[in-house]
NUSE-671955 format. One line per field, with one value per residue (C-alpha): residue in one letter; x, y, z; residue number from 1. Coordinates in Angstrom, 2 decimals. Example, Ala and Ser with C-alpha at 12.3 -4.5 7.8 and 13.67 -1.06 7.14 Angstrom:
! residues 2
aa = a, s $
x = 12.30, 13.67 $
y = -4.50, -1.06 $
z = 7.80, 7.14 $
i = 1, 2 $
***
This chain:
! residues 494
aa = m, k, r, l, k, q, l, s, l, t, t, w, q, a, f, t, r, h, v, s, p, a, a, l, a, t, i, l, a, a, l, v, v, g, f, l, l, f, v, p, p, l, r, g, l, a, d, n, g, t, f, p, q, i, l, a, n, n, g, l, y, r, l, s, g, y, q, t, t, t, y, v, n, p, q, f, g, i, m, q, y, f, n, e, l, r, g, t, s, f, t, a, q, t, l, f, i, q, v, a, i, l, l, n, r, v, v, y, s, q, t, v, f, d, v, r, f, l, g, l, t, y, a, v, p, y, l, g, g, i, y, l, l, t, r, a, m, t, q, p, y, r, r, i, r, s, y, f, l, a, v, i, i, v, f, v, f, a, d, a, s, f, v, l, s, f, n, s, f, y, a, t, p, v, m, v, i, g, m, l, y, v, v, a, t, i, l, i, v, a, r, q, r, t, t, s, w, r, l, v, i, g, f, f, v, g, v, a, l, l, v, t, a, t, p, q, n, g, p, l, v, l, c, f, l, i, a, s, g, g, f, f, f, v, v, t, r, g, p, r, w, l, w, l, l, t, g, i, l, v, v, l, a, l, g, g, l, s, y, t, s, l, s, r, e, q, r, a, v, n, r, y, q, s, f, t, h, g, v, l, t, q, d, t, d, a, s, q, a, i, a, h, s, g, i, s, r, q, y, g, l, m, k, g, e, d, y, y, p, t, a, f, t, a, k, r, p, n, s, r, s, v, h, q, q, l, l, q, r, y, t, v, g, w, v, s, r, y, y, i, q, h, p, r, q, f, m, t, l, l, n, l, a, a, s, d, m, m, m, t, q, n, k, s, v, g, d, y, q, k, v, a, g, k, a, p, g, a, q, v, t, i, f, t, g, f, s, a, i, a, g, s, f, f, p, r, r, f, a, f, n, l, l, l, v, v, a, l, l, m, v, f, a, v, g, f, y, n, d, l, r, v, q, r, v, a, s, v, v, r, f, f, l, v, c, g, l, l, l, i, f, i, s, v, p, v, m, a, i, i, d, g, g, t, t, e, l, a, q, r, l, l, m, v, p, l, s, i, d, m, v, l, l, i, f, l, a, d, m, l, n, h, r, l, w, h, t, d, d, a, e, t, g, v $
x = -58.01, -58.77, -57.94, -54.84, -53.82, -54.63, -52.82, -49.82, -50.21, -50.36, -47.30, -45.52, -46.43, -45.33, -41.93, -41.42, -42.40, -39.80, -37.23, -35.41, -33.77, -30.47, -31.19, -31.89, -28.71, -26.72, -28.65, -28.21, -24.33, -23.95, -25.38, -22.99, -19.79, -20.49, -20.90, -18.01, -15.44, -16.58, -18.30, -16.14, -14.27, -12.23, -12.03, -10.10, -7.05, -4.30, -0.76, 0.65, 3.89, 3.28, 2.61, 6.05, 6.88, 3.42, 3.61, 7.14, 6.51, 3.55, 5.35, 3.81, 5.79, 4.88, 4.39, 5.53, 3.50, 2.87, 1.22, 1.57, -0.84, -2.48, -4.20, -5.31, -3.42, -5.47, -2.90, 0.32, 2.87, 3.32, 6.73, 7.81, 11.34, 12.87, 11.78, 14.17, 11.33, 8.41, 6.89, 9.73, 6.96, 3.17, -0.06, -3.82, -3.54, -1.17, -4.09, -6.49, -3.72, -2.73, -6.07, -6.84, -3.84, -4.66, -8.25, -6.45, -4.32, -7.30, -9.58, -7.49, -3.94, -0.47, 1.67, -0.81, -2.62, -6.00, -6.40, -10.41, -9.86, -8.68, -11.71, -13.65, -11.85, -12.43, -16.39, -17.49, -16.38, -17.43, -21.13, -21.24, -20.23, -22.83, -25.60, -24.45, -24.09, -27.84, -29.23, -27.40, -29.34, -32.40, -33.69, -36.38, -38.26, -39.52, -41.01, -40.09, -37.46, -35.63, -35.49, -34.42, -32.04, -30.58, -30.49, -28.54, -25.72, -25.41, -24.96, -22.39, -20.57, -20.90, -19.50, -17.08, -14.25, -14.20, -15.35, -12.81, -9.96, -10.71, -9.39, -6.13, -3.34, -4.18, -5.04, -8.37, -10.63, -9.07, -9.86, -13.54, -13.83, -12.63, -14.90, -18.12, -17.56, -16.24, -19.43, -21.73, -20.59, -20.92, -24.48, -25.69, -24.33, -26.04, -29.39, -29.25, -27.59, -25.62, -22.03, -22.05, -18.59, -18.95, -19.83, -16.54, -14.46, -16.07, -15.33, -11.76, -11.05, -12.37, -9.97, -7.13, -7.84, -8.09, -4.82, -2.80, -3.88, -1.14, 1.52, 0.16, -3.02, -1.16, -1.81, -5.40, -5.98, -6.55, -9.22, -11.17, -10.35, -12.31, -15.07, -15.40, -15.74, -19.53, -18.75, -18.15, -21.51, -22.96, -20.25, -20.04, -18.59, -17.89, -15.77, -16.46, -14.50, -11.76, -12.73, -12.59, -9.59, -7.76, -8.96, -7.54, -4.36, -3.92, -5.21, -2.65, 0.19, -0.92, -1.47, 2.35, 3.72, 1.87, 3.49, 6.78, 6.90, 8.07, 11.83, 14.56, 14.59, 10.61, 11.01, 13.83, 11.42, 8.52, 10.60, 12.36, 9.18, 7.41, 10.13, 10.46, 6.72, 5.62, 7.79, 9.40, 5.98, 5.84, 5.58, 8.61, 12.37, 12.10, 15.95, 16.00, 13.07, 14.76, 18.43, 16.59, 15.23, 18.62, 18.67, 21.09, 19.89, 21.09, 18.28, 15.95, 17.06, 15.23, 11.64, 9.18, 11.86, 11.02, 13.24, 13.39, 14.35, 13.50, 15.84, 19.19, 19.55, 22.16, 22.22, 21.25, 18.56, 20.06, 23.54, 25.13, 25.30, 21.56, 21.02, 23.24, 22.30, 18.75, 16.84, 18.27, 17.22, 14.18, 11.98, 8.35, 9.21, 10.90, 8.03, 5.43, 7.40, 7.83, 4.15, 3.35, 5.69, 4.00, 0.40, -0.38, 1.78, 0.22, -3.46, -2.74, -1.74, -4.76, -7.00, -5.23, -5.99, -9.36, -9.70, -8.24, -10.02, -13.68, -12.04, -12.12, -11.77, -8.38, -7.59, -4.16, -4.60, -6.71, -9.85, -9.87, -7.33, -5.97, -8.25, -11.43, -10.29, -10.50, -8.36, -5.05, -6.13, -9.45, -11.88, -15.19, -17.90, -20.80, -21.79, -19.85, -22.72, -21.62, -17.84, -18.62, -21.24, -18.84, -15.78, -17.60, -19.89, -18.36, -16.64, -12.85, -11.87, -10.25, -12.11, -15.42, -14.28, -13.75, -16.92, -18.70, -17.01, -18.24, -21.74, -22.16, -20.79, -23.30, -25.88, -25.00, -24.15, -27.78, -29.01, -25.97, -27.14, -30.83, -30.03, -27.54, -30.10, -32.56, -30.00, -30.43, -27.10, -28.25, -27.33, -24.04, -22.61, -23.25, -22.06, -18.54, -18.53, -19.22, -16.57, -13.79, -14.68, -14.43, -11.06, -10.23, -11.76, -9.66, -6.59, -5.87, -4.96, -2.71, -0.85, -0.75, 0.83, 3.39, 4.25, 4.59, 3.46, 1.61, 2.93, 0.28, -2.05, -5.53, -4.35, -3.13, -6.34, -8.95, -9.52, -11.12, -14.02, -14.86, -14.94, -17.25, -19.48, -20.35, -21.08, -23.33, -25.33, -25.40, -26.94, -29.36, -30.34, -31.27, -33.29, -35.21, -35.86, -36.40, -33.97, -31.40, -32.26, -33.63, -33.86, -36.76, -37.96, -39.00, -35.27, -33.98, -36.69, -34.88 $
y = -6.05, -7.98, -11.30, -9.58, -8.71, -12.20, -13.88, -11.49, -12.44, -16.16, -16.22, -14.26, -16.79, -19.56, -18.06, -17.11, -20.87, -22.25, -19.38, -18.22, -14.66, -16.60, -18.71, -15.78, -14.07, -16.81, -17.54, -13.89, -13.99, -17.15, -15.68, -12.73, -14.76, -17.01, -14.27, -12.30, -15.21, -18.04, -16.36, -15.60, -13.16, -14.08, -11.36, -10.64, -8.68, -8.11, -8.64, -5.45, -6.81, -8.59, -11.95, -13.62, -14.12, -15.65, -18.09, -19.08, -20.15, -22.20, -23.99, -21.96, -19.87, -17.20, -18.17, -16.75, -13.41, -12.67, -9.41, -6.95, -4.51, -4.35, -7.53, -10.62, -13.73, -16.60, -19.56, -20.14, -22.96, -25.70, -26.21, -29.98, -29.45, -28.72, -25.38, -23.91, -21.17, -23.07, -23.20, -20.54, -18.28, -19.08, -17.16, -18.46, -17.67, -20.83, -22.90, -21.91, -22.01, -25.46, -26.74, -25.00, -26.60, -30.27, -29.55, -28.32, -31.54, -33.67, -32.34, -30.22, -30.28, -31.47, -28.86, -25.71, -23.78, -21.97, -19.21, -20.17, -23.24, -20.67, -18.51, -21.58, -22.59, -19.18, -19.10, -21.95, -20.82, -17.43, -18.54, -20.48, -17.32, -15.42, -17.83, -17.78, -13.96, -13.49, -16.35, -14.72, -11.31, -12.38, -15.59, -16.23, -13.45, -14.00, -10.74, -8.22, -6.34, -9.57, -10.23, -6.28, -7.00, -9.96, -8.16, -5.31, -8.03, -9.03, -5.36, -4.99, -8.10, -9.39, -5.83, -6.57, -4.74, -7.94, -10.80, -9.92, -10.61, -14.41, -14.90, -13.54, -13.91, -10.78, -11.51, -9.78, -13.07, -14.44, -11.49, -11.17, -14.93, -14.55, -11.82, -13.06, -16.25, -14.26, -11.96, -14.77, -17.12, -14.28, -13.17, -16.74, -17.18, -13.98, -15.15, -18.88, -18.18, -21.24, -22.02, -25.26, -26.60, -25.93, -22.30, -21.94, -23.74, -21.55, -18.27, -19.29, -20.39, -17.04, -15.35, -17.38, -16.95, -12.88, -12.85, -14.95, -13.40, -10.97, -10.12, -6.91, -8.38, -10.14, -7.44, -7.72, -10.81, -8.46, -6.76, -10.14, -11.42, -8.11, -8.95, -12.75, -11.39, -11.77, -15.67, -15.30, -14.40, -17.21, -19.84, -19.62, -22.69, -26.36, -27.97, -25.01, -22.51, -25.14, -24.73, -20.73, -20.61, -23.02, -21.35, -17.87, -19.13, -20.93, -17.50, -15.26, -17.40, -17.34, -13.84, -13.28, -15.99, -13.96, -10.64, -11.81, -13.75, -10.82, -11.32, -9.36, -7.49, -6.85, -5.31, -3.15, -1.92, -1.30, 0.73, 2.53, 3.56, 4.52, 7.09, 8.42, 8.28, 9.15, 10.79, 12.96, 14.02, 17.34, 20.51, 21.93, 20.84, 17.73, 17.35, 19.39, 17.35, 14.07, 15.31, 15.97, 12.56, 10.93, 10.49, 12.18, 15.39, 13.82, 11.48, 14.20, 14.36, 11.11, 12.24, 10.46, 7.64, 4.11, 1.19, -0.26, 3.07, 3.42, 6.51, 7.86, 7.88, 9.56, 6.52, 2.95, 2.25, -1.35, -0.01, -0.73, 2.70, 3.51, 0.15, 1.07, 4.97, 4.57, 1.47, 0.31, 3.35, 4.03, 1.61, 1.55, 3.47, 6.08, 6.90, 6.91, 9.30, 11.52, 11.44, 12.46, 15.36, 16.24, 15.70, 18.03, 15.94, 12.70, 13.98, 14.98, 11.58, 9.97, 12.16, 10.78, 7.22, 8.28, 9.35, 6.05, 3.58, 3.27, 2.93, -0.94, -1.12, -1.60, 1.34, 0.40, -2.87, -4.01, -6.52, -8.53, -10.93, -9.52, -11.74, -9.73, -7.00, -4.33, -1.23, -1.91, -1.41, -1.50, -2.04, -3.72, -1.20, -3.89, -4.95, -2.24, -0.07, -0.37, 0.58, 3.31, 4.79, 4.24, 5.60, 8.55, 9.65, 8.63, 11.47, 11.68, 13.02, 10.84, 12.96, 11.80, 8.26, 8.97, 10.52, 7.83, 5.19, 7.29, 7.39, 3.93, 2.76, 4.71, 3.30, -0.14, 0.52, 0.99, -2.44, -3.86, -2.21, -3.27, -6.65, -7.21, -5.56, -8.18, -10.97, -11.47, -11.82, -11.05, -7.61, -8.01, -10.37, -7.91, -4.85, -6.89, -7.67, -4.22, -3.00, -5.29, -4.17, -0.47, -1.05, -2.25, 0.47, 3.19, 1.21, -0.10, 3.37, 4.29, 0.91, 1.22, 4.94, 3.97, 0.68, 1.82, 5.60, 6.42, 3.40, 1.39, 2.70, 1.72, -2.12, -1.94, -0.61, -3.49, -4.28, -0.86, -1.09, -4.60, -3.98, -0.64, -2.32, -5.19, -2.59, -0.68, -3.92, -4.92, -1.51, -1.94, -5.53, -4.36, -1.48, -3.23, -6.07, -3.47, -5.01, -2.18, -1.11, -4.56, -8.22, -9.59, -12.64, -14.08, -14.19, -15.83, -18.35, -20.63 $
z = -33.42, -30.38, -32.03, -33.12, -29.73, -28.19, -31.01, -30.03, -26.55, -27.23, -29.21, -26.63, -24.05, -26.16, -26.89, -23.20, -22.32, -24.93, -25.13, -21.64, -21.39, -21.03, -23.95, -26.34, -25.49, -26.27, -29.35, -30.61, -29.25, -31.66, -34.52, -34.24, -33.73, -36.12, -38.84, -37.67, -37.21, -39.77, -42.75, -45.57, -45.79, -42.90, -40.28, -36.96, -35.75, -37.46, -36.02, -34.46, -34.11, -30.84, -32.37, -33.19, -29.61, -28.53, -31.89, -31.18, -27.63, -28.88, -31.69, -34.66, -37.18, -39.78, -43.57, -46.61, -47.39, -43.83, -42.98, -40.32, -39.03, -42.37, -42.91, -41.16, -41.70, -41.73, -41.67, -39.62, -40.01, -37.13, -36.17, -37.12, -35.45, -32.06, -30.72, -27.64, -27.42, -26.74, -23.39, -22.10, -20.95, -19.81, -19.92, -20.04, -23.80, -23.98, -23.06, -25.54, -28.58, -27.52, -27.40, -31.18, -32.57, -31.21, -32.97, -35.93, -36.18, -35.81, -38.00, -40.46, -41.05, -39.21, -40.69, -41.29, -38.43, -39.37, -37.01, -37.09, -34.77, -32.42, -32.73, -32.20, -29.25, -27.64, -28.83, -26.76, -23.15, -24.21, -25.26, -21.79, -20.30, -21.93, -20.78, -17.39, -17.07, -18.61, -16.47, -13.35, -13.91, -15.18, -13.46, -12.48, -14.46, -18.12, -18.80, -21.28, -19.18, -18.68, -22.53, -23.06, -20.41, -22.34, -25.72, -23.99, -22.40, -26.24, -27.35, -25.00, -24.79, -28.57, -29.96, -32.51, -30.87, -28.71, -30.79, -33.64, -31.01, -31.09, -34.55, -33.35, -30.70, -28.35, -24.81, -25.30, -25.64, -21.87, -20.22, -21.73, -21.02, -17.33, -16.79, -17.84, -15.23, -12.51, -12.44, -13.61, -10.80, -7.90, -8.86, -9.01, -5.32, -4.54, -5.79, -4.75, -1.11, -1.49, -2.96, -4.77, -5.72, -9.49, -8.80, -6.65, -9.29, -12.00, -9.94, -9.35, -12.86, -14.32, -11.64, -12.68, -16.45, -15.81, -13.63, -15.76, -19.41, -19.08, -16.55, -15.97, -14.53, -11.72, -9.07, -9.89, -7.99, -4.68, -6.42, -7.16, -3.83, -2.61, -5.04, -3.67, 0.15, 0.00, -0.27, 3.29, 4.11, 2.27, 3.69, 7.49, 8.34, 7.18, 4.64, 2.06, 3.95, 2.92, -0.62, -0.79, 1.26, -1.07, -3.95, -2.72, -1.95, -5.31, -7.09, -4.70, -5.88, -9.54, -9.54, -7.96, -10.40, -13.43, -12.41, -11.79, -15.27, -17.39, -18.89, -17.61, -21.04, -20.68, -17.44, -19.18, -21.69, -19.55, -16.87, -19.88, -21.58, -18.14, -18.07, -21.48, -22.10, -18.72, -16.39, -19.46, -20.59, -18.77, -20.58, -18.80, -18.87, -16.70, -16.19, -12.87, -11.57, -12.35, -11.18, -7.92, -7.40, -8.08, -11.95, -14.27, -15.98, -19.31, -19.59, -19.51, -23.17, -23.91, -23.74, -26.23, -27.14, -27.52, -26.16, -29.69, -31.68, -35.26, -35.82, -34.40, -30.53, -28.55, -26.11, -26.83, -24.66, -24.02, -23.50, -20.09, -18.95, -19.24, -17.43, -14.55, -14.55, -15.18, -15.09, -11.60, -10.20, -11.86, -9.39, -8.56, -5.34, -7.62, -9.88, -7.23, -5.29, -8.38, -9.20, -5.82, -6.15, -9.44, -9.02, -11.74, -14.59, -13.02, -13.43, -16.78, -17.51, -16.06, -17.83, -21.05, -19.98, -19.47, -22.89, -23.97, -21.88, -23.55, -26.76, -27.21, -31.07, -31.93, -34.56, -35.29, -37.10, -39.94, -39.40, -43.06, -44.73, -47.91, -50.24, -49.27, -51.06, -48.68, -48.30, -46.25, -42.35, -43.21, -40.09, -39.73, -39.05, -38.28, -34.73, -33.54, -31.97, -28.38, -28.60, -30.71, -28.53, -25.21, -26.86, -28.22, -25.24, -22.05, -20.26, -20.35, -17.19, -14.58, -11.79, -13.30, -12.97, -9.20, -8.62, -10.57, -8.20, -5.22, -6.54, -7.43, -4.15, -2.23, -4.30, -3.81, -0.11, 0.67, -0.45, 1.32, 4.62, 4.12, 3.42, 6.11, 8.67, 8.05, 7.44, 3.64, 1.62, -2.04, -1.74, 0.67, -2.10, -4.94, -2.91, -2.68, -6.41, -7.10, -4.93, -6.50, -10.20, -9.14, -7.74, -11.05, -12.73, -10.71, -10.19, -13.61, -14.93, -12.27, -12.72, -16.23, -16.13, -13.38, -15.06, -18.87, -19.39, -22.37, -24.41, -26.17, -23.30, -24.85, -25.16, -21.67, -20.26, -21.13, -17.83, -17.14, -19.54, -18.80, -15.26, -15.70, -18.13, -15.51, -12.89, -14.97, -16.17, -12.69, -12.01, -14.82, -13.91, -10.38, -11.54, -13.98, -11.47, -8.54, -6.38, -6.05, -2.51, -1.48, -2.42, -4.01, -2.38, -5.89, -6.81, -3.87, -4.02, -6.75 $
i = 1, 2, 3, 4, 5, 6, 7, 8, 9, 10, 11, 12, 13, 14, 15, 16, 17, 18, 19, 20, 21, 22, 23, 24, 25, 26, 27, 28, 29, 30, 31, 32, 33, 34, 35, 36, 37, 38, 39, 40, 41, 42, 43, 44, 45, 46, 47, 48, 49, 50, 51, 52, 53, 54, 55, 56, 57, 58, 59, 60, 61, 62, 63, 64, 65, 66, 67, 68, 69, 70, 71, 72, 73, 74, 75, 76, 77, 78, 79, 80, 81, 82, 83, 84, 85, 86, 87, 88, 89, 90, 91, 92, 93, 94, 95, 96, 97, 98, 99, 100, 101, 102, 103, 104, 105, 106, 107, 108, 109, 110, 111, 112, 113, 114, 115, 116, 117, 118, 119, 120, 121, 122, 123, 124, 125, 126, 127, 128, 129, 130, 131, 132, 133, 134, 135, 136, 137, 138, 139, 140, 141, 142, 143, 144, 145, 146, 147, 148, 149, 150, 151, 152, 153, 154, 155, 156, 157, 158, 159, 160, 161, 162, 163, 164, 165, 166, 167, 168, 169, 170, 171, 172, 173, 174, 175, 176, 177, 178, 179, 180, 181, 182, 183, 184, 185, 186, 187, 188, 189, 190, 191, 192, 193, 194, 195, 196, 197, 198, 199, 200, 201, 202, 203, 204, 205, 206, 207, 208, 209, 210, 211, 212, 213, 214, 215, 216, 217, 218, 219, 220, 221, 222, 223, 224, 225, 226, 227, 228, 229, 230, 231, 232, 233, 234, 235, 236, 237, 238, 239, 240, 241, 242, 243, 244, 245, 246, 247, 248, 249, 250, 251, 252, 253, 254, 255, 256, 257, 258, 259, 260, 261, 262, 263, 264, 265, 266, 267, 268, 269, 270, 271, 272, 273, 274, 275, 276, 277, 278, 279, 280, 281, 282, 283, 284, 285, 286, 287, 288, 289, 290, 291, 292, 293, 294, 295, 296, 297, 298, 299, 300, 301, 302, 303, 304, 305, 306, 307, 308, 309, 310, 311, 312, 313, 314, 315, 316, 317, 318, 319, 320, 321, 322, 323, 324, 325, 326, 327, 328, 329, 330, 331, 332, 333, 334, 335, 336, 337, 338, 339, 340, 341, 342, 343, 344, 345, 346, 347, 348, 349, 350, 351, 352, 353, 354, 355, 356, 357, 358, 359, 360, 361, 362, 363, 364, 365, 366, 367, 368, 369, 370, 371, 372, 373, 374, 375, 376, 377, 378, 379, 380, 381, 382, 383, 384, 385, 386, 387, 388, 389, 390, 391, 392, 393, 394, 395, 396, 397, 398, 399, 400, 401, 402, 403, 404, 405, 406, 407, 408, 409, 410, 411, 412, 413, 414, 415, 416, 417, 418, 419, 420, 421, 422, 423, 424, 425, 426, 427, 428, 429, 430, 431, 432, 433, 434, 435, 436, 437, 438, 439, 440, 441, 442, 443, 444, 445, 446, 447, 448, 449, 450, 451, 452, 453, 454, 455, 456, 457, 458, 459, 460, 461, 462, 463, 464, 465, 466, 467, 468, 469, 470, 471, 472, 473, 474, 475, 476, 477, 478, 479, 480, 481, 482, 483, 484, 485, 486, 487, 488, 489, 490, 491, 492, 493, 494 $
***
């Protein structure tokens, strides 16, 4: 028994000497990604109807036999002729898609695009983000709890609900990658008590990816600037101030450009569905309420209608009368005043958002290609443990979210005060990061309801689970490393 114990200890020491927690997390995540994305049959997320615009904007088109919602499409055509839609709009997705197309042309085909090249293009920076995040949360320790934390990070961020989107044209991978680098770089700055140009660039690149992944993320640039506030406690003078200020101005501009990049038609769609799937969702007749706020009572009959109706509608949403009498009057100020006057209805909608926010697995589309022999719309069930647990057990009330934010801020504020009092910066930097992430957690549901009502609500709330997952991981890491209310000297010595 003693010899077995000694052998186990020797083996463990050899393992920890050669494999760091960050390396373990990267290896495990790579195995999950490799299996889900590249081992036949092909897995991914099917088209929910939003792919055509992204495809056309990047010089791709649908091949014959294209499947919508039920099966994943493994291949697309590469346009060989002039494309008037190419480059008409820009998101961070475009960068990854164009790199994938270039790689596809070099390795595979000039005319057919295999979606697995896009998965590979996302997978490489994603694994780098997993490595950096685990390193930021565990170094300099190589204890059992560090390896436990590495496994938890993989359990959370290598969930199939995130990874399957790599073989698709959704914005999810860009947001996951951006969040990994933003949080990892700030935590490393907190630990090292210094900012190198690599960390500063890594942070602002991550923010740029997040705010340009989709136009609705544009306003979140303000949340990330709050998250970066701890940098100014690390950098007190010198040329690095210029780096920070330049980065702030650049991402502010990118956030503004992203938010204003929606076409006139897309804005009309959002406003219309914010009205029909938001304002008109109250239990009683909303006609009198909207008439009191300056919009004709007749539009109260449009409850639940989509901008692109599939059945008969009394008024065409894109008609001139609807545009002049409804959409031009339905501004952010109008809808904000309406919800202030009807707080019970607004809280009902926020509770609906709270019930959807942790359900990161897209249940509306299939995860397999047709040749896999699976039923139409079949879902992957392996590596979905975290999304299943979070979606089932996380409380579904917005009031709970508010209480959780207050509790977490109070906990991290203690470490902020203690470190500030003794002129340390680690907990100060982490506190600003947590503040920015919690602001995202609370503000995104509010913006989603105001901007689009309940339409595709779960898809527009992705930043909510990403932000709260990060905060809870930071909390767990601080608890395991005994630094929740003060900084450990050992961690700042590297």
